[in-house]
N, C-alpha and C positions, 0 to 999 in steps of 0.2 A: 722485265718486269720491274718497271722502283720502288723505289723506297716507297714512294710514296700513293702506287697500286694500291702498293704491296700491307700500308692500311686501311686505303678502302674496300680492298677487298676484302680485309678482313673484319673490317666495323660490319659493312654488307651483309655478308654471310651469318653473322652474329643475329643481328635484328634480323634475317627470313629464318634465320633455322631457329631465333623465337618466336618470331607472328603463325609459321606451318606448320615445325619440328619434325620437318624432312630436305635433310641432305637436299635433294637434287637439288627439291625447287632454292634451298638457298643459292647450292654453287650456280644454279644461274642468275637471280637478282643480283650476288652479287659479278659472277663474269660478263654482264647487263654493267650493274658502273661502273666495272674498269672502262668498258666500250667506250661509255659512252664518253664519261674521262675524254680518252684519247680521242676522241672527234670534238669537244666543248674545244681543245687544247691547239686545233691551228683554222678555226674558228674565226671567220675576220668582220670587222664592221665596216660600213663606209664609206672610210675615212681610210682603211688598210691595216688598222691598229688586227693586233690580237685584243682578240674579246675579251680572254684572261685575263690581259696586264688597263680591264676596262674595272674591276671586280673591284663593289665597292668593303673591303670585310665586315665593316662596321654593318652589313647585313647581315651577319652569319656570329652573333653573340651573342645571340635568342638560343638558336640553336648550338651554342659551343655553351655554354652556361650548364640550359637545359640536362644533356650529354649523362650519361648513364658513363 
């Protein structure tokens, strides 16, 4: 597991635990988030370029700023 995946896992776990109050459900949500992240990292667009490189980070600024 990479450092980025650990960060995604921890943030997803904390958020899911806060919402559901159930550690098992939080582990499942965090594991699902990391699994989806791994899948996206291999997706390619119509031209053959990796989709992850086409992401415009400016679309996520609002989410980053509002994160606790």
